[in-house]
VOBA-1610 file (N, C-alpha, C; in pm, whole numbers, padded with zeros to 5 digits, always signed):
BEGIN
Met-01842+00391+01444Met-01782+00275+01376Met-01661+00223+01437Arg-01658+00096+01463Arg-01543+00032+01553Arg-01433+00027+01448Phe-01317+00055+01537Phe-01183+00033+01446Phe-01156-00095+01359Ala-01187-00194+01400Ala-01197-00315+01328Ala-01262-00297+01200Asp-01380-00262+01202Asp-01498-00244+01111Asp-01450-00143+01022Ala-01396-00031+01063Ala-01350+00069+00966Ala-01238+00033+00861Leu-01144-00093+00914Leu-01062-00152+00825Leu-01127-00286+00732Ser-01213-00301+00744Ser-01301-00408+00668Ser-01339-00364+00552Gln-01360-00259+00519Gln-01407-00197+00394Gln-01345-00253+00280Pro-01384-00250+00153Pro-01321-00283+00038Pro-01214-00173+00015Gly-01102-00233-00069Gly-00978-00166-00078Gly-00888-00160+00037Leu-00781-00078-00006Leu-00681-00068+00077Leu-00717+00055+00210Ala-00722+00030+00334Ala-00741+00120+00435Ala-00609+00215+00485Gly-00621+00317+00513Gly-00518+00416+00555Gly-00525+00438+00708Ile-00449+00413+00784Ile-00407+00427+00933Ile-00312+00559+00922Ala-00355+00684+00962Ala-00279+00789+00941Ala-00235+00815+01078Glu-00113+00843+01130Glu-00050+00835+01270Glu+00018+01000+01273Phe-00027+01052+01398Phe+00006+01162+01443Phe+00115+01146+01556Lys+00245+01206+01521Lys+00358+01188+01627Lys+00466+01313+01608Arg+00519+01374+01702Arg+00616+01482+01694Arg+00742+01432+01710Arg+00781+01355+01731Arg+00916+01272+01728Arg+00905+01125+01722Ser+01012+01072+01730Ser+01062+00933+01720Ser+01191+00886+01773Pro+01193+00788+01844Pro+01347+00756+01926Pro+01433+00732+01813Ser+01407+00686+01691Ser+01490+00669+01592Ser+01535+00790+01516Leu+01454+00888+01497Leu+01483+01004+01418Leu+01474+01120+01487Gly+01470+01126+01626Gly+01431+01267+01687Gly+01331+01349+01679Asp+01327+01467+01679Asp+01209+01548+01623Asp+01163+01526+01473Ile+01036+01511+01456Ile+00991+01494+01331Ile+00905+01631+01282Arg+00814+01667+01406Arg+00737+01798+01365Arg+00708+01837+01525Pro+00806+01891+01559Pro+00772+01919+01727Pro+00677+02020+01748Asp+00634+02113+01635Asp+00536+02193+01692Asp+00392+02156+01646Ala+00369+02035+01604Ala+00242+01971+01538Ala+00133+01976+01623Arg+00025+02000+01581Arg-00121+02038+01658Arg-00203+01956+01601Ile-00269+01848+01675Ile-00383+01784+01658Ile-00493+01856+01568Glu-00513+01978+01640Glu-00639+02032+01589Glu-00629+02090+01434Glu-00487+02073+01380Glu-00459+02117+01266Glu-00446+01983+01159Ile-00366+01845+01219Ile-00355+01771+01130Ile-00448+01657+01134Val-00488+01622+01241Val-00602+01516+01244Val-00712+01543+01146Pro-00809+01676+01144Pro-00882+01703+01033Pro-00843+01688+00907Ala-00717+01716+00873Ala-00673+01670+00760Ala-00641+01517+00693Tyr-00611+01452+00796Tyr-00641+01323+00764Tyr-00766+01268+00730Val-00862+01324+00809Val-01018+01271+00798Val-01052+01311+00673Ala-00996+01447+00623Ala-01048+01476+00495Ala-00982+01433+00369Asn-00897+01347+00409Asn-00813+01278+00276Asn-00816+01133+00312Gly-00929+01101+00343Gly-00964+00935+00355Gly-00915+00870+00440Ala-00859+00908+00574Ala-00801+00829+00683Ala-00918+00735+00737Ala-00900+00575+00733Ala-01010+00519+00805Ala-01006+00495+00952Ala-00863+00531+00998Ala-00849+00544+01144Ala-00720+00655+01172Ile-00709+00698+01292Ile-00618+00767+01319Ile-00555+00705+01433Ser-00405+00692+01432Ser-00327+00650+01518Ser-00261+00798+01618Ile-00249+00777+01720Ile-00213+00857+01839Ile-00104+00824+01890Leu+00025+00895+01905Leu+00103+00809+01990Leu+00095+00913+02120Val+00062+00830+02229Val+00054+00884+02355Val+00153+00869+02453Asp+00300+00812+02394Asp+00415+00781+02496Asp+00483+00939+02494Glu+00547+00952+02591Glu+00661+01084+02613Glu+00763+01079+02537Arg+00817+00938+02469Arg+00918+00910+02395Arg+00905+00967+02291Phe+00758+00987+02245Phe+00712+01026+02098Phe+00646+01177+02113Ala+00680+01240+02224Ala+00645+01355+02266Ala+00500+01375+02227Gly+00432+01252+02288Gly+00265+01260+02295Gly+00223+01211+02447Ser+00083+01219+02465Ser+00026+01218+02573Ser-00122+01178+02570Leu-00170+01134+02672Leu-00323+01121+02673Leu-00389+01237+02624Asp-00367+01348+02661Asp-00407+01487+02594Asp-00425+01491+02474Asp-00318+01439+02384Asp-00338+01416+02244Asp-00446+01360+02187Leu-00453+01247+02278Leu-00601+01137+02252Leu-00710+01205+02249Ala-00734+01279+02360Ala-00867+01352+02419Ala-00882+01455+02314Ala-00775+01523+02273Ala-00790+01636+02148Ala-00829+01570+02035Ala-00780+01464+01972Ala-00806+01418+01861Ala-00972+01361+01885Arg-01008+01303+02015Arg-01147+01276+02000Arg-01221+01397+02014Ala-01193+01522+02045Ala-01291+01613+02011Ala-01280+01693+01889Val-01214+01661+01806Val-01213+01707+01662Val-01240+01594+01556Ala-01251+01473+01583Ala-01284+01341+01479Ala-01371+01259+01534Glu-01461+01219+01462Glu-01524+01086+01518Glu-01473+00950+01438Thr-01363+00968+01363Thr-01284+00851+01300Thr-01217+00790+01416Pro-01257+00632+01406Pro-01172+00556+01495Pro-01035+00594+01547Leu-01026+00587+01662Leu-00892+00645+01723Leu-00804+00516+01781Leu-00678+00491+01725Leu-00589+00401+01778Leu-00501+00444+01852Ala-00499+00400+02008Ala-00401+00444+02071Ala-00263+00369+02079Lys-00139+00434+02062Lys-00012+00363+02057Lys+00093+00413+02146Gly+00145+00299+02223Gly+00239+00332+02311Gly+00308+00196+02384Phe+00337+00196+02497Phe+00384+00070+02533Phe+00311+00029+02632Phe+00199-00047+02637Phe+00066-00076+02738Phe+00087-00222+02783Ser+00082-00210+02942Ser+00111-00356+02970Ser+00028-00417+03109Thr-00083-00312+03134Thr-00182-00309+03248Thr-00316-00285+03214Glu-00404-00348+03253Glu-00513-00315+03255Glu-00588-00156+03287Glu-00483-00117+03378Glu-00513+00014+03415Glu-00452+00127+03296His-00380+00085+03234His-00336+00147+03086His-00466+00164+02991Leu-00504+00050+02964Leu-00638+00037+02889Leu-00744+00118+02925Arg-00757+00094+03063Arg-00894+00172+03109Arg-00856+00339+03111Ala-00726+00398+03102Ala-00719+00512+03073Ala-00720+00576+02938Leu-00678+00487+02844Leu-00701+00507+02701Leu-00842+00528+02640Arg-00911+00451+02717Arg-01063+00448+02688Arg-01116+00562+02755Glu-01085+00612+02863Glu-01140+00708+02944Glu-01096+00857+02840Ala-00980+00840+02777Ala-00949+00970+02690Ala-01006+00964+02542Gly-01064+00851+02522Gly-01142+00837+02378Gly-01080+00757+02291Ala-00994+00659+02300Ala-00973+00548+02216Ala-01044+00432+02186Asp-01054+00408+02067Asp-01138+00297+02018Asp-01074+00150+02011Ala-00905+00172+01996Ala-00820+00054+01975Ala-00686+00100+02065Ala-00641-00023+02093Ala-00505+00008+02155Ala-00410-00085+02085Leu-00278-00051+02103Leu-00188-00136+02053Leu-00113-00233+02174Leu-00107-00350+02118Leu-00048-00440+02203Leu+00081-00493+02141Ile+00194-00488+02175Ile+00338-00539+02122Ile+00377-00648+02199Leu+00374-00772+02092Leu+00413-00861+02128Leu+00523-00912+02187Ala+00638-00810+02136Ala+00771-00818+02195Ala+00793-00785+02329Asp+00680-00723+02380Asp+00687-00660+02521Asp+00594-00741+02594Leu+00522-00827+02562Leu+00427-00906+02637Leu+00438-01066+02623Asp+00411-01112+02735Asp+00421-01279+02739Asp+00256-01309+02686Asp+00257-01423+02664Asp+00101-01469+02591Asp-00006-01454+02715Asp+00050-01458+02854Asp-00068-01477+02935Asp-00117-01331+02939Thr-00002-01256+02946Thr-00033-01098+02964Thr-00132-01060+02841Ala-00074-01065+02719Ala-00146-01017+02583Ala-00264-01093+02601Ala-00291-01209+02633Ala-00435-01253+02660Ala-00515-01176+02751Arg-00461-01176+02876Arg-00534-01073+02962Arg-00554-00935+02923Met-00481-00874+02856Met-00509-00737+02795Met-00592-00759+02687Met-00604-00849+02613Met-00710-00832+02504Met-00866-00870+02565Arg-00840-00966+02679Arg-00978-00965+02751Arg-01019-00855+02796Glu-00968-00764+02861Glu-00990-00642+02910Glu-01017-00520+02831Ala-00954-00542+02703Ala-01012-00436+02601Ala-01118-00466+02541Glu-01174-00604+02515Glu-01286-00630+02477Glu-01396-00574+02578Arg-01367-00615+02710Arg-01454-00577+02828Arg-01491-00406+02828Leu-01404-00339+02782Leu-01405-00180+02781Leu-01451-00146+02613Gly-01473-00249+02549Gly-01512-00197+02419Gly-01403-00115+02324Leu-01279-00165+02360Leu-01149-00150+02279Leu-01093-00232+02196Asp-01071-00247+02061Asp-01018-00332+01978Asp-00846-00314+01996Ala-00832-00450+01991Ala-00663-00477+02034Ala-00593-00495+01898Leu-00499-00400+01857Leu-00426-00425+01755Leu-00290-00505+01814Val-00274-00611+01784Val-00167-00700+01820Val-00045-00713+01723Glu+00067-00668+01775Glu+00163-00635+01664Glu+00270-00747+01678Ala+00313-00799+01557Ala+00422-00880+01527Ala+00530-00815+01452His+00642-00867+01456His+00758-00818+01362His+00838-00933+01332Asp+00835-01078+01361Asp+00880-01188+01315Asp+00784-01303+01310Met+00813-01411+01228Met+00734-01538+01239Met+00702-01594+01355Asp+00784-01569+01457Asp+00758-01629+01594Asp+00613-01552+01656Glu+00645-01415+01643Glu+00538-01327+01709Glu+00407-01331+01617Leu+00417-01358+01489Leu+00303-01380+01416Leu+00239-01513+01460Ala+00297-01614+01487Ala+00240-01762+01520Ala+00163-01698+01666Arg+00213-01648+01727Arg+00183-01596+01878Arg+00041-01513+01855Ala+00053-01430+01799Ala-00077-01336+01761Ala-00193-01448+01686Thr-00162-01538+01609Thr-00247-01612+01545Thr-00309-01720+01668Arg-00218-01771+01722Arg-00265-01870+01863Arg-00362-01782+01949Leu-00309-01661+01995Leu-00413-01575+02046Leu-00540-01540+01977Glu-00569-01559+01863Glu-00668-01546+01809Glu-00736-01390+01797Ser-00610-01307+01777Ser-00631-01177+01750Ser-00695-01149+01624Pro-00823-01064+01626Pro-00883-01013+01504Pro-00812-00944+01431Val-00734-00864+01499Val-00648-00785+01416Val-00508-00781+01431Ile-00417-00793+01346Ile-00275-00802+01374Ile-00192-00738+01271Gly-00116-00668+01329Gly-00016-00561+01276Gly+00111-00644+01250Ile+00179-00599+01143Ile+00326-00649+01097Ile+00418-00518+01085Asn+00488-00511+01174Asn+00582-00405+01161Asn+00693-00413+01095Ala+00744-00350+01019Ala+00881-00350+00944Ala+00982-00291+01021Arg+00955-00233+01127Arg+01093-00196+01209Arg+01079-00284+01330Asp+01200-00317+01362Asp+01246-00386+01462Asp+01263-00312+01601Leu+01185-00299+01676Leu+01187-00182+01777Leu+01310-00210+01880Ser+01370-00317+01869Ser+01489-00310+01963Ser+01615-00274+01887Thr+01604-00253+01743Thr+01722-00207+01692Thr+01682-00071+01576Phe+01553-00082+01563Phe+01502+00043+01468Phe+01522+00008+01330Arg+01571-00102+01295Arg+01633-00167+01143Arg+01476-00173+01087Ile+01475-00144+00935Ile+01362-00168+00872Ile+01394-00265+00767Asp+01292-00392+00765Asp+01318-00489+00680Asp+01177-00486+00595Arg+01164-00406+00475Arg+01063-00403+00424Arg+01001-00553+00343Arg+01099-00609+00317Arg+01085-00738+00266Arg+01008-00826+00350Ala+01086-00870+00451Ala+01056-00949+00550Ala+00913-00929+00601Gln+00868-00768+00598Gln+00724-00752+00656Gln+00643-00813+00547Leu+00644-00787+00413Leu+00575-00829+00318Leu+00560-00978+00334Glu+00647-01044+00344Glu+00653-01225+00367Glu+00541-01242+00487Leu+00551-01184+00589Leu+00470-01206+00682Leu+00339-01176+00669Val+00305-01034+00601Val+00199-01029+00577Val+00134-01126+00467Ala+00203-01168+00395Ala+00152-01268+00277Ala+00120-01406+00387Gln+00197-01451+00498Gln+00147-01540+00558Gln+00057-01521+00684Ala-00015-01422+00695Ala-00099-01383+00814Ala-00217-01444+00754Pro-00300-01517+00857Pro-00427-01568+00824Pro-00536-01467+00744Arg-00582-01531+00660Arg-00646-01428+00576Arg-00806-01419+00638Asp-00845-01468+00749Asp-00967-01448+00828Asp-00923-01352+00916Arg-00809-01272+00939Arg-00795-01163+01030Arg-00761-01009+00947Ile-00784-00924+01016Ile-00765-00780+00947Ile-00591-00787+00969Val-00555-00760+00880Val-00392-00725+00903Val-00316-00607+00818Ile-00272-00550+00892Ile-00226-00422+00896Ile-00079-00420+00873Ala-00021-00367+00761Ala+00124-00325+00746Ala+00165-00209+00812Glu+00258-00217+00915Glu+00307-00089+00985Glu+00440-00045+00908Ser+00464+00081+00924Ser+00596+00130+00881Ser+00639+00135+00773Ala+00762+00236+00756Ala+00833+00212+00631Ala+00742+00251+00491Ile+00627+00317+00474Ile+00553+00327+00361Ile+00584+00489+00324His+00640+00505+00210His+00674+00662+00176His+00578+00676+00062Thr+00556+00553-00037Thr+00521+00607-00181Thr+00408+00488-00210Arg+00318+00540-00330Arg+00216+00469-00348Arg+00255+00325-00383Ala+00361+00297-00445Ala+00386+00150-00463Ala+00440+00090-00343Gln+00474+00142-00249Gln+00486+00062-00118Gln+00373+00048-00062Ala+00272+00110-00054Ala+00130+00077+00015Ala+00069-00030-00082Ala+00101-00038-00206Ala+00050-00128-00300Ala+00095-00268-00289Ala+00245-00255-00237Ala+00325-00389-00228Ala+00253-00467-00088Ala+00230-00383+00005Ala+00152-00434+00103Ala+00010-00500+00091Glu-00067-00409+00003Glu-00201-00457-00053Glu-00201-00577-00111Leu-00086-00609-00198Leu-00088-00717-00283Leu-00029-00846-00209Ser+00051-00794-00090Ser+00093-00914-00010Ser-00028-00973+00080Gly-00129-00907+00084Gly-00270-00932+00164Gly-00286-00851+00274Ala-00218-00720+00291Ala-00289-00610+00398Ala-00396-00559+00372Asp-00489-00552+00460Asp-00635-00470+00449Asp-00597-00316+00467Ala-00494-00284+00555Ala-00438-00150+00581Ala-00322-00132+00594Val-00257+00004+00605Val-00136+00038+00617Val-00137+00133+00731Leu-00062+00139+00820Leu-00018+00245+00893Leu+00058+00331+00842Val+00063+00457+00860Val+00164+00564+00809Val+00186+00690+00897Gly+00294+00674+00932Gly+00333+00798+01012Gly+00437+00895+00988Thr+00551+00833+00989Thr+00673+00919+00958Thr+00676+01014+00818Ser+00624+00943+00714Ser+00620+01001+00585Ser+00529+01103+00586Leu+00393+01104+00673Leu+00309+01187+00662Leu+00334+01314+00757Met+00387+01286+00843Met+00446+01399+00956Met+00557+01476+00882Gln+00666+01438+00809Gln+00762+01480+00751Gln+00700+01593+00593Ala+00589+01551+00564Ala+00539+01596+00437Ala+00503+01737+00476Ala+00510+01834+00400Ala+00467+01983+00385Ala+00317+02003+00411Asp+00222+01913+00345Asp+00096+01859+00390Asp+00063+01728+00437Pro+00018+01704+00527Pro+00051+01557+00584Pro-00099+01483+00518Gly-00188+01597+00519Gly-00313+01532+00480Gly-00333+01483+00329Ala-00258+01572+00244Ala-00244+01545+00108Ala-00149+01450+00078Lys-00051+01425+00172Lys+00046+01326+00123Lys-00019+01185+00177Leu-00131+01161+00245Leu-00218+01059+00280Leu-00304+01019+00148Gly-00371+01128+00116Gly-00450+01121+00004Gly-00388+01058-00115Glu-00251+01086-00130Glu-00168+01061-00259Glu-00114+00923-00200Leu-00093+00893-00107Leu-00072+00710-00109Leu-00183+00611-00111Leu-00294+00682-00086Leu-00409+00592-00094Leu-00479+00596-00238Ser-00426+00707-00312Ser-00509+00720-00425Ser-00503+00615-00545Arg-00562+00574-00629Arg-00576+00508-00734Arg-00626+00566-00852Pro-00575+00542-00999Pro-00490+00424-01027Pro-00382+00427-01006Leu-00289+00328-00996Leu-00143+00327-00984Leu-00122+00351-01123Val+00007+00361-01174Val+00044+00433-01313Val+00173+00337-01340Lys+00132+00256-01464Lys+00255+00169-01514Lys+00297+00194-01626Val+00400+00225-01617Val+00470+00248-01770Val+00561+00121-01818Cys+00528+00044-01945Cys+00561-00079-01975Cys+00636-00090-02105Gly+00709-00176-02145Gly+00782-00181-02270Gly+00936-00115-02230Leu+00992-00117-02129Leu+01094-00055-02098Leu+01216-00124-02126Thr+01306-00078-02204Thr+01427-00142-02230Thr+01572-00075-02222Arg+01554+00058-02142Arg+01680+00127-02159Arg+01666+00197-01992Gln+01777+00214-01911Gln+01790+00243-01777Gln+01729+00388-01794Glu+01800+00473-01890Glu+01753+00629-01860Glu+01594+00647-01895Asp+01540+00537-01978Asp+01363+00550-01978Asp+01313+00511-01842Val+01388+00426-01770Val+01333+00368-01661Val+01347+00503-01547Asp+01450+00577-01556Asp+01453+00666-01457Asp+01392+00776-01499Val+01354+00825-01578Val+01254+00908-01642Val+01129+00903-01572Ala+01094+00761-01611Ala+00930+00716-01548Ala+00931+00731-01415Ala+01022+00666-01343Ala+01050+00688-01203Ala+01036+00816-01164Asp+01129+00905-01197Asp+01137+01060-01150Asp+00987+01116-01187Ala+00901+01070-01275Ala+00757+01151-01323Ala+00668+01102-01239Gly+00709+00971-01144Gly+00582+00924-01044Gly+00524+00803-01099Ala+00599+00715-01188Ala+00530+00589-01216Ala+00561+00491-01097Asp+00433+00427-01071Asp+00417+00351-00959Asp+00486+00198-01010Leu+00459+00161-01137Leu+00503+00014-01193Leu+00582+00046-01326Leu+00705-00026-01310Leu+00781-00035-01442Leu+00778-00165-01492Gly+00747-00166-01617Gly+00743-00296-01674Gly+00854-00333-01800Phe+00899-00462-01797Phe+00986-00496-01884Phe+00958-00641-01915Ile+00943-00638-02068Ile+00875-00748-02156Ile+00972-00843-02186Phe+00948-00958-02161Phe+01047-01078-02207Phe+00977-01187-02338Ala+00855-01120-02369Ala+00791-01224-02492Ala+00906-01227-02595Pro+00918-01338-02646Pro+01024-01355-02759Pro+00970-01302-02894Lys+00843-01271-02905Lys+00853-01207-03040Lys+00766-01031-03033Ser+00804-01012-02887Ser+00801-00849-02868Ser+00893-00776-02934Pro+00855-00666-03005Pro+00956-00584-03040Pro+01008-00485-02940Arg+00969-00499-02799Arg+01000-00427-02689Arg+01073-00509-02576Arg+01111-00633-02640Arg+01174-00713-02560Arg+01306-00662-02480Ala+01274-00659-02349Ala+01397-00588-02255Ala+01521-00701-02250Pro+01647-00627-02243Pro+01761-00700-02176Pro+01768-00765-02026Ala+01710-00707-01955Ala+01678-00763-01825Ala+01565-00684-01758Val+01545-00716-01610Val+01493-00645-01520Val+01583-00518-01494Leu+01575-00396-01539Leu+01635-00310-01480Leu+01638-00243-01359Asp+01731-00166-01350Asp+01741-00088-01176Asp+01631-00034-01168Val+01550-00065-01064Val+01414+00019-01036Val+01415+00089-00885Pro+01411+00194-00861Pro+01422+00256-00724Pro+01327+00213-00645Glu+01343+00206-00501Glu+01270+00141-00395Glu+01126+00223-00406Thr+01108+00328-00451Thr+00961+00395-00447Thr+00871+00321-00583Ala+00922+00237-00638Ala+00861+00171-00744Ala+00851+00021-00750Leu+00764-00041-00804Leu+00779-00187-00815Leu+00788-00221-00971Ser+00878-00325-00992Ser+00926-00388-01110Ser+00822-00498-01159Val+00774-00508-01286Val+00707-00608-01331Val+00753-00665-01447Ser+00781-00827-01429Ser+00830-00857-01578Ser+00718-00910-01624Val+00732-00889-01762Val+00586-00965-01870Val+00637-01067-01941His+00545-01190-01952His+00577-01305-02008His+00446-01320-02093Val+00484-01438-02189Val+00385-01497-02240Val+00378-01652-02236Gly+00278-01715-02216Gly+00277-01872-02197Gly+00342-01917-02096Val+00470-01904-02047Val+00493-01926-01919Val+00596-01822-01834Ser+00575-01810-01720Ser+00669-01724-01669Ser+00804-01776-01611Glu+00868-01681-01571Glu+01008-01721-01517Glu+01045-01608-01431Asp+01099-01674-01315Asp+01165-01544-01220Asp+01285-01481-01241Leu+01245-01381-01280Leu+01369-01283-01307Leu+01389-01172-01204Gly+01341-01176-01089Gly+01363-01095-00983Gly+01300-00987-00951Ala+01179-00976-01041Ala+01085-00873-01034Ala+00963-00868-00924Asp+00952-00757-00894Asp+00841-00766-00746Asp+00708-00834-00818Leu+00677-00810-00930Leu+00568-00892-00978Leu+00596-00928-01132Val+00482-01052-01169Val+00481-01081-01283Val+00346-01069-01356Gln+00374-01040-01487Gln+00236-01016-01571Gln+00251-01101-01676Leu+00146-01208-01662Leu+00169-01308-01759Leu+00047-01322-01870Tyr+00052-01317-02010Tyr-00043-01358-02087Tyr-00044-01493-02132Pro-00152-01495-02197Pro-00154-01651-02255Pro-00101-01670-02400Asp-00023-01740-02426Asp+00013-01765-02576Asp-00089-01755-02686Asp-00065-01705-02798Asp-00163-01697-02915Asp-00084-01725-03043Pro-00065-01837-03103Pro+00000-01879-03217Pro-00027-01771-03308Gly+00078-01719-03363Gly+00057-01612-03503Gly+00077-01489-03450Thr+00059-01486-03309Thr+00057-01370-03241Thr+00172-01303-03169Val+00202-01204-03087Val+00305-01199-03003Val+00223-01238-02850Arg+00140-01234-02832Arg+00041-01237-02712Arg-00093-01268-02716Gly-00160-01314-02609Gly-00308-01317-02606Gly-00365-01203-02537Arg-00481-01175-02508Arg-00533-01046-02482Arg-00539-01018-02374Glu-00583-01107-02278Glu-00588-01058-02134Glu-00486-01138-02037Ala-00433-01064-01913Ala-00334-01107-01854Ala-00371-01128-01698Val-00268-01192-01624Val-00284-01196-01496Val-00174-01119-01445Leu-00204-01075-01321Leu-00092-01003-01257Leu-00043-01107-01133Leu+00062-01146-01113Leu+00087-01253-01016Leu+00197-01172-00905Arg+00184-01237-00766Arg+00291-01181-00678Arg+00314-01347-00628Glu+00435-01388-00620Glu+00457-01491-00579Glu+00388-01630-00642Gly+00335-01604-00743Gly+00284-01717-00816Gly+00134-01720-00800Glu+00095-01619-00718Glu-00059-01587-00670Glu-00145-01486-00751Glu-00227-01498-00788Glu-00307-01390-00887Glu-00350-01264-00796Val-00310-01160-00814Val-00346-01041-00748Val-00414-00931-00801Ala-00428-00963-00944Ala-00508-00842-01008Ala-00503-00919-01184Arg-00627-00859-01222Arg-00646-00909-01364Arg-00594-00793-01455Val-00532-00838-01570Val-00501-00701-01677Val-00579-00733-01800Leu-00673-00633-01828Leu-00741-00607-01944Leu-00685-00532-02066Asp-00672-00616-02140Asp-00580-00533-02274Asp-00677-00566-02391Leu-00632-00505-02502Leu-00715-00503-02614Leu-00607-00622-02700Pro-00672-00672-02813Pro-00602-00765-02894Pro-00491-00695-02935Trp-00372-00798-02944Trp-00246-00760-03023Trp-00259-00680-03132Gln-00211-00579-03150Gln-00248-00465-03262Gln-00384-00474-03302Gly-00494-00481-03226Gly-00629-00476-03262Gly-00709-00393-03190Ser-00841-00364-03193Ser-00939-00301-03135Ser-01030-00346-03059Asp-01117-00295-03013Asp-01256-00347-02945Asp-01333-00217-02883Pro-01437-00162-02950Pro-01505-00076-02916Pro-01561-00049-02794Asp-01602-00196-02740Asp-01671-00198-02608Asp-01547-00194-02491His-01388-00191-02525His-01310-00244-02433His-01348-00168-02279Trp-01349-00023-02270Trp-01353+00021-02156Trp-01491-00006-02091Arg-01615-00014-02173Arg-01735-00059-02110Arg-01724-00192-02048Asn-01670-00295-02121Asn-01635-00427-02052Asn-01549-00430-01914Ala-01454-00329-01934Ala-01337-00317-01803Ala-01420-00253-01694Ala-01519-00142-01751Ala-01577-00111-01615Ala-01691-00191-01532Ala-01719-00290-01607Ala-01790-00407-01561Ala-01739-00508-01462Ala-01600-00511-01488Ala-01545-00625-01434Ala-01505-00595-01281Thr-01487-00686-01182Thr-01474-00691-01058Thr-01346-00707-01021Gly-01292-00677-00885Gly-01171-00709-00840Gly-01080-00582-00899Arg-00925-00633-00891Arg-00834-00542-00897Arg-00838-00562-01055Ile-00847-00428-01140Ile-00835-00430-01273Ile-00702-00345-01311Val-00652-00403-01400Val-00524-00294-01461Val-00564-00273-01603Leu-00601-00193-01639Leu-00651-00134-01777Leu-00526-00094-01871Ala-00504-00160-01962Ala-00440-00152-02083Ala-00497-00144-02206Gly-00403-00115-02309Gly-00433-00105-02442Gly-00472+00012-02511Lys-00363+00073-02577Lys-00364+00202-02656Lys-00394+00320-02534Leu-00340+00319-02424Leu-00363+00429-02345Leu-00246+00528-02362Gly-00254+00663-02361Gly-00146+00759-02363Gly-00214+00890-02302Pro-00134+01010-02303Pro-00152+01127-02236Pro-00293+01182-02308Glu-00313+01150-02409Glu-00463+01204-02452Glu-00593+01129-02410Asn-00570+01008-02360Asn-00692+00944-02349Asn-00714+00868-02208Val-00586+00899-02130Val-00592+00821-01981Val-00653+00886-01906Ala-00700+01033-01903Ala-00790+01059-01792Ala-00921+01025-01841Ala-00963+01001-01948Ala-01108+00983-01981Ala-01123+00803-01974Ala-01018+00726-01959Ala-01027+00587-01958Ala-01024+00577-01790Ile-00989+00652-01727Ile-00983+00653-01562Ile-01127+00669-01544Ala-01172+00778-01570Ala-01316+00830-01539Ala-01408+00698-01587Ala-01389+00641-01677Ala-01491+00551-01754Ala-01492+00427-01678Val-01357+00387-01636Val-01330+00248-01582Val-01317+00236-01422Arg-01250+00353-01384Arg-01200+00370-01213Arg-01134+00202-01225Pro-01023+00210-01284Pro-00924+00072-01287Pro-00846+00108-01145Trp-00793-00020-01096Trp-00693-00016-00981Trp-00536+00040-01044Ala-00522+00012-01154Ala-00414+00072-01253Ala-00444+00120-01402Val-00343+00156-01416Val-00332+00191-01597Val-00212+00138-01634Asp-00207+00099-01769Asp-00068+00063-01833Asp-00044+00110-01956Ala+00049+00153-01983Ala+00086+00204-02132Ala+00229+00178-02174Ala+00234+00154-02298Ala+00368+00110-02360Ala+00405+00157-02507Ser+00348+00111-02600Ser+00385+00152-02739Ser+00337+00313-02744Ser+00220+00364-02692Ser+00187+00486-02709Ser+00287+00589-02678Leu+00376+00563-02590Leu+00491+00636-02515Leu+00612+00621-02568Glu+00627+00611-02699Glu+00749+00582-02777Glu+00777+00665-02898Arg+00905+00671-02907Arg+00945+00728-03034Arg+00959+00612-03136Glu+01013+00506-03102Glu+01033+00380-03191Glu+01003+00278-03075Pro+00969+00140-03142Pro+00969+00051-03045Pro+01084+00023-02955Gly+01042+00037-02828Gly+01151+00013-02705Gly+01201+00148-02674Ile+01193+00246-02740Ile+01254+00382-02705Ile+01165+00470-02656Lys+01134+00521-02525Lys+01044+00611-02485Lys+01077+00765-02514Asp+00948+00802-02565Asp+00960+00968-02582Asp+00958+01012-02438His+01032+01089-02391His+01019+01100-02245His+00907+01219-02208Asp+00865+01325-02319Asp+00796+01395-02278Asp+00665+01336-02283Arg+00632+01234-02369Arg+00498+01156-02365Arg+00481+01095-02247Val+00626+01027-02182Val+00585+00948-02047Val+00539+01041-01957Arg+00610+01148-01933Arg+00567+01262-01831Arg+00444+01307-01841Ala+00393+01314-01945Ala+00270+01385-01988Ala+00138+01279-01950Tyr+00171+01142-01994Tyr+00100+01042-01956Tyr+00082+01018-01784Ile+00183+01030-01718Ile+00191+01001-01567Ile+00105+01124-01519Glu+00140+01235-01566Glu+00075+01350-01515Glu-00092+01331-01520Glu-00107+01326-01643Glu-00256+01296-01675Glu-00302+01180-01581Ala-00236+01083-01552Ala-00301+00950-01490Ala-00318+00995-01355Arg-00230+01092-01295Arg-00224+01114-01161Arg-00275+01227-01113Ala-00363+01315-01226Ala-00423+01408-01176Ala-00540+01414-01095
//
């Protein structure tokens, strides 16, 4: 399968990177062996494998050849390539795709390299890290565009700027969010911004089990704890592994939050509204229709910057529906399953529905707005099992 084709499948694809060191961090895993790590990536769902072949990362073409010997998964060669000879050497060593960094290439050189890559049967990943470079990649008609959160001249990470660029990239291209992804929520943020794939290296190579870490980053459903009103409850949910932390601002809700509380960068904040949303600084907005006489309507949408990115399938307020899971299982697109979920039933709900995320609030409480920490931990553990 071609590199580009592997990233075009439904859902968020993962490109798992092999590197022993980086110029910014120094040694990461200096004794790492291709023969051990690459098969683990493949076993844990990697759509493609990225191999650093530059000596500044303690890599070489021998690593690329070794990866080709142990994996049929598409291989991306990463380094600083500027000549056709570089591309020919990569292809001979087993690469399926090559990185072209626009910060290092003018448009004429990039276009020439893209033509040579196509002639060789290589896909080109054209990398941008600012708006000017994204415009250049678009003009060059690159089918695959990478958005790097790291400025290679300063090594500074700007994840927010990366997500803004991902959101503005052409939707008819394959878009990859590169660098600075350490948690499922960060990968999901790239996905909701419009990324087809994430390229992850450092967090995998730093993990005790790189393959298992990849599997964790790509696993679904995400886990949301909602109805948070106290910072101590936010902290417990985040420490237990919640990906999404929800704060309700519906006027009639017994769980109305005082504000969007502090959420660690490992998770995403969600402000929940009824009827009309407002910008309170949350990463995402969950908007229910108004239903006169009750707190909220039944189903909601999840919004990023005003754009719908998922549907929330819930039960009626204080109501029930025996067909709720069955109807949710038949729904298409990203589905957040909500409605009387808790430690006792969330695993069964996941098995029945296969949602993108699960959402619980009242079942995790001692009283409205006050979480039972043991139940929060148990719910998250069951959902992530």
